[in-house]
N, C-alpha and C positions, 0 to 999 in steps of 0.2 A: 484876654480882656478883663477876667475877674480878678487876676493878679494886679493888673495896672489900676483898676479901680480900687482895690484894697490899699494900694500904696498911696493913691490920692486921698483916699479917706484917713488913713493914719497920719499922713502929713498935715492934713487940715486940723486934726485933734491934736497933735503935737504943737502946732502953731499957737494954741490957747494955753499952754502951759510954759512954765521957765525951763525950757530944754533946748539944747544945742541940736541943731539939725544939720546934717552935712550933706551935701549934694555933689555929685560928679556927673558929667554928661556921658562920660564912657566908663566901661567896667561895671562890675557887680558891686553890691553893697560892701562885701568884704574888703574889695579892693579900694573903695572909697575911704572906708574907717582906717585901713592900713596906711594909705596915702596921707590922710589928715595927721595920724599920729607920728608917722615918719617925718612930715614937714614942720612938726612943732619946733620953735625956735630954742625952746628949752624944756627939758622933762616937766610934766605937770602930773597932778594927781589923776590919771585917767582910769576910769574902769569901764570896760566894754562888756555887754551882756549878748554874747552870740548864742545862736540856736545849735551850733556845732562846734567842733574843735579846730576848724580852719584858721581862725584867728589866733590860736595860742601861739603862733610863730611870731607875733608882734609883741609878746610879753617882753618887758625890759624896764628900763630906767623911767619910772614915772607911768607905765602902763601895765595894768593888770586886768585879769578876766574874772567875771562873776560867774560862777558855774554851779551846776547841781540842780536838784529839783526845787520847786518853790518851797517846799517843806525843809530843806536843808542847803540853803545856798552858801558857797564858801569863795573866798576870793583865791585866784590862782596867780602867784608870782612865778619867776623863773625856777625858783627851788620846788615848788609844789608841781610845776610842769614836769620837771625831772622826776620826781617822785611818782607822779600818776602815770605819765606816758613812758617814762625811761629814757627821755632825750631832752636836751635843752630846747628852748624855743627855736633856735636857728635849724634844729634838726627835724622840726615837725613836718615840713613840706616834703623833704625827702623820705621820711618815714612813711608818710601816707601815699607817697608815689609808689613805694615798694610794696607796701602792704594792701594797697587799694583804699578807696574811701567812698562810702556809700552814699554819703552827702553830695559827692560830685559825680556819681555814677561810674566809678573807676573800679575795675577788678583788680585783684592782686597782679602785679607784674613780676614780682620777685619769685625764685624758686620756692615751690611749697613745702620742700623737706628741709630747709634751712631753719635753724632754730631762731626763735624770735630775739634772743640775746644777740645772736650774729647780725640780724638786721638792724637791731637798735644800736649796735656798734657801727655798722656802715652808715646809719643815719647821722652819726655825729661827723661825719665829713661834710654834711650840710648841703652840697650841690652834687649834681651828677658829674661836674668837673673834678670835685674833690674826690669822689669815688674813684674816677679814672686814675687820678695821681696816686691815691693812697689805699685803696681797698685790695686786700689780699685774697678774698673769697672768689674762687673761680665760678661758682654758681651764681653769685651776684653779678659778677663781671659779664657773664653770659647774656644777661638780660639788661645791660646797661642802656641801649638804645631805647626799650621800651619805657624804662624807668625814666629816662630824660624825657620822653614824651609826656608821660603822665606828670612829671614835676613841673612842666609848663602850666599845667591846670591846677596843681595843688599850691603852687606858691603865689601867695597873694601879690598884686601889684602895689608899688609904693610910689608910683611916680604920676598918678593922675592930678589933673587940674581940679581942685576942690574948693567949693564954695561953702561957708558956714553962715549961719543965722540963728538968732534966739527966738523963741517964742515970746509971746506978750507978756507972760508971767501973770495971766489972768485965769487962774483956775475956775473961777466962778463961770467963766465962759464955758469951760468943759462941763462943769455941773450942770448948768443950764441945759445943755444939749442932752446928757445922759439922763437927768432926772425924769423928763417925761416918757421916756422909751424903757421899756421893760428888759430888753435884751441887747447883746452887744451888736447884733445884726441891724436891729432897728435904730440903734445909736449911729451906727455906719450910714445908715440911709439918711438920717438927719444931718449928718455931717457933709454929705454930698450936695445938699442944697446950699452950702456956704460958698 
């Protein structure tokens, strides 16, 4: 209940500024964002600010990720993704399926004694089917069913029906709500009243 209320509060605040809001009836926020980016008729200059690295798999033409701490934000394109994670964006979901992903509550499915370099090489096959066809590592292949199961969780969906709308572009409305309240929580309570 608390999370649902936070989402409603956030949306009501976003409606007051010139911000694109994306909504999908099914799936998680990551899936809605990935679907929206995938369905763009032509590449745009889209920058996504996720809380974890799940959405790094959508980095590509016209889509980048803003990552890092508030003190040191940096934009991640496909080259930075490869440099930081060791895989191209298309391999991120498979890498997370093998290594595990705390943000999705997934433990490691791949063999624990296999070197990270071997896992990153395997992730370049991009999908469990790609692993099945091309991977030569017997230890990784022995875990293929578990990897495929986790891959279904780590791979973002790109086929959701997505709606988009813009806020009013009236930041004074946001300012009017925030100013009388000293904390973000109090601001959230004020936004609930709208």
